[in-house]
DODRENMAR-826437 format. One line per field, with one value per atom (N, C-alpha, C): residue in one letter; atom name; x, y, z. Coordinates in steps of 0.05 Angstrom, whole numbers, always signed. Example, Ala and Ser with C-alpha at 12.3 -4.5 7.8 and 13.67 -1.06 7.14 Angstrom:
res <- (a,a,a,s,s,s);
atom <- (N,CA,C,N,CA,C);
X <- (+264,+246,+264,+257,+273,+258);
Y <- (-114,-90,-66,-45,-21,+1);
Z <- (+156,+156,+156,+142,+143,+157);
This chain:
res <- (m,m,m,c,c,c,f,f,f,y,y,y,q,q,q,n,n,n,s,s,s,f,f,f,i,i,i,e,e,e,e,e,e,l,l,l,s,s,s,t,t,t,p,p,p,c,c,c,y,y,y,i,i,i,v,v,v,n,n,n,t,t,t,d,d,d,v,v,v,l,l,l,a,a,a,e,e,e,n,n,n,f,f,f,r,r,r,n,n,n,i,i,i,r,r,r,a,a,a,k,k,k,a,a,a,d,d,d,q,q,q,t,t,t,g,g,g,l,l,l,s,s,s,l,l,l,l,l,l,l,l,l,a,a,a,m,m,m,k,k,k,g,g,g,f,f,f,p,p,p,f,f,f,a,a,a,k,k,k,s,s,s,f,f,f,p,p,p,f,f,f,i,i,i,k,k,k,p,p,p,y,y,y,v,v,v,d,d,d,f,f,f,c,c,c,p,p,p,l,l,l,k,k,k,a,a,a,g,g,g);
atom <- (N,CA,C,N,CA,C,N,CA,C,N,CA,C,N,CA,C,N,CA,C,N,CA,C,N,CA,C,N,CA,C,N,CA,C,N,CA,C,N,CA,C,N,CA,C,N,CA,C,N,CA,C,N,CA,C,N,CA,C,N,CA,C,N,CA,C,N,CA,C,N,CA,C,N,CA,C,N,CA,C,N,CA,C,N,CA,C,N,CA,C,N,CA,C,N,CA,C,N,CA,C,N,CA,C,N,CA,C,N,CA,C,N,CA,C,N,CA,C,N,CA,C,N,CA,C,N,CA,C,N,CA,C,N,CA,C,N,CA,C,N,CA,C,N,CA,C,N,CA,C,N,CA,C,N,CA,C,N,CA,C,N,CA,C,N,CA,C,N,CA,C,N,CA,C,N,CA,C,N,CA,C,N,CA,C,N,CA,C,N,CA,C,N,CA,C,N,CA,C,N,CA,C,N,CA,C,N,CA,C,N,CA,C,N,CA,C,N,CA,C,N,CA,C,N,CA,C,N,CA,C,N,CA,C,N,CA,C,N,CA,C,N,CA,C);
X <- (+2891,+2887,+2899,+2908,+2919,+2901,+2897,+2882,+2908,+2924,+2956,+2971,+2971,+3000,+3025,+3042,+3073,+3066,+3058,+3050,+3076,+3076,+3084,+3069,+3035,+3033,+3028,+3038,+3038,+3061,+3072,+3098,+3097,+3070,+3075,+3055,+3070,+3057,+3027,+3022,+2989,+2987,+2966,+2956,+2957,+2945,+2954,+2926,+2931,+2911,+2922,+2904,+2914,+2903,+2899,+2876,+2875,+2864,+2867,+2864,+2876,+2874,+2855,+2858,+2843,+2823,+2813,+2779,+2766,+2782,+2777,+2772,+2785,+2779,+2762,+2758,+2728,+2705,+2711,+2688,+2677,+2697,+2688,+2682,+2690,+2682,+2649,+2641,+2609,+2602,+2602,+2601,+2596,+2612,+2613,+2600,+2595,+2576,+2541,+2537,+2510,+2505,+2536,+2530,+2517,+2535,+2532,+2505,+2493,+2463,+2447,+2448,+2437,+2435,+2464,+2461,+2478,+2495,+2503,+2520,+2530,+2564,+2577,+2605,+2619,+2630,+2637,+2666,+2667,+2696,+2705,+2714,+2703,+2696,+2718,+2746,+2762,+2767,+2739,+2746,+2742,+2764,+2764,+2768,+2780,+2789,+2820,+2824,+2850,+2867,+2853,+2871,+2887,+2903,+2912,+2916,+2929,+2958,+2934,+2907,+2894,+2879,+2897,+2876,+2887,+2907,+2918,+2899,+2881,+2868,+2842,+2829,+2808,+2808,+2820,+2815,+2803,+2815,+2790,+2761,+2753,+2726,+2710,+2719,+2712,+2710,+2689,+2689,+2695,+2708,+2707,+2724,+2761,+2771,+2791,+2789,+2806,+2831,+2849,+2876,+2878,+2849,+2845,+2861,+2893,+2901,+2896,+2906,+2904,+2890);
Y <- (+3331,+3320,+3343,+3316,+3330,+3325,+3334,+3333,+3322,+3330,+3326,+3323,+3300,+3276,+3287,+3288,+3290,+3322,+3336,+3369,+3383,+3414,+3424,+3430,+3431,+3444,+3432,+3403,+3393,+3416,+3426,+3439,+3469,+3472,+3502,+3517,+3542,+3544,+3554,+3551,+3549,+3578,+3593,+3590,+3605,+3601,+3612,+3610,+3623,+3616,+3608,+3591,+3575,+3579,+3598,+3604,+3574,+3564,+3556,+3580,+3586,+3617,+3606,+3583,+3577,+3565,+3564,+3557,+3591,+3610,+3628,+3644,+3647,+3653,+3646,+3616,+3611,+3616,+3623,+3635,+3661,+3679,+3709,+3707,+3681,+3688,+3687,+3666,+3658,+3685,+3698,+3725,+3739,+3744,+3769,+3760,+3740,+3730,+3743,+3738,+3735,+3771,+3782,+3807,+3828,+3813,+3826,+3826,+3796,+3794,+3806,+3810,+3830,+3860,+3872,+3899,+3912,+3892,+3907,+3902,+3923,+3928,+3909,+3906,+3889,+3901,+3906,+3916,+3906,+3909,+3892,+3910,+3903,+3908,+3903,+3919,+3904,+3905,+3911,+3913,+3884,+3876,+3849,+3823,+3833,+3824,+3811,+3787,+3783,+3767,+3769,+3756,+3774,+3802,+3816,+3812,+3783,+3777,+3769,+3765,+3754,+3766,+3795,+3821,+3822,+3806,+3807,+3784,+3766,+3741,+3757,+3776,+3791,+3807,+3835,+3851,+3854,+3839,+3838,+3832,+3818,+3821,+3829,+3861,+3871,+3903,+3913,+3946,+3960,+3963,+3977,+3950,+3967,+3954,+3974,+3984,+4003,+4007,+3983,+3980,+3978,+3975,+3973,+3988,+3993,+4011,+4010,+4030,+4027,+4008);
Z <- (+3193,+3163,+3144,+3122,+3102,+3082,+3065,+3036,+3011,+3017,+3001,+3004,+2983,+2995,+2990,+3004,+3003,+2999,+3022,+3014,+3036,+3020,+3042,+3063,+3070,+3086,+3108,+3108,+3134,+3156,+3136,+3148,+3156,+3151,+3152,+3192,+3200,+3228,+3219,+3243,+3248,+3273,+3259,+3252,+3219,+3198,+3166,+3154,+3136,+3117,+3084,+3073,+3048,+3032,+3008,+2986,+2956,+2950,+2923,+2909,+2892,+2868,+2847,+2842,+2814,+2822,+2849,+2867,+2864,+2874,+2887,+2857,+2830,+2812,+2802,+2803,+2790,+2801,+2832,+2842,+2832,+2828,+2826,+2797,+2778,+2747,+2750,+2762,+2769,+2781,+2805,+2813,+2785,+2785,+2757,+2736,+2732,+2709,+2723,+2748,+2756,+2762,+2768,+2758,+2743,+2723,+2701,+2682,+2699,+2690,+2706,+2727,+2744,+2741,+2730,+2722,+2754,+2774,+2797,+2799,+2808,+2815,+2831,+2834,+2855,+2869,+2902,+2909,+2930,+2933,+2962,+2974,+3003,+3017,+3040,+3045,+3053,+3089,+3100,+3140,+3130,+3157,+3159,+3151,+3114,+3094,+3103,+3106,+3112,+3081,+3062,+3042,+3028,+3034,+3016,+2993,+2997,+2977,+2952,+2952,+2931,+2922,+2925,+2913,+2877,+2865,+2841,+2829,+2839,+2828,+2831,+2857,+2849,+2837,+2832,+2823,+2799,+2779,+2744,+2754,+2775,+2775,+2795,+2803,+2824,+2794,+2810,+2802,+2812,+2846,+2862,+2880,+2876,+2899,+2914,+2934,+2944,+2934,+2927,+2924,+2896,+2876,+2851,+2835,+2822,+2801,+2784,+2764,+2742,+2726);
């Protein structure tokens, strides 16, 4: 079942990961806001993390990311 009409998704080989970066960023904005309210730090644990290409979208919201440069 495909939720997108006339989409490239039907053409993808499986298995694959599809990430909606707008939703990902919104989720991390919410998590960051809660962390700021509570004084907690966010870190990204990489063990078993399959979405390495999503790091550029996550890095602004975490306090520690092993691949966070500058």
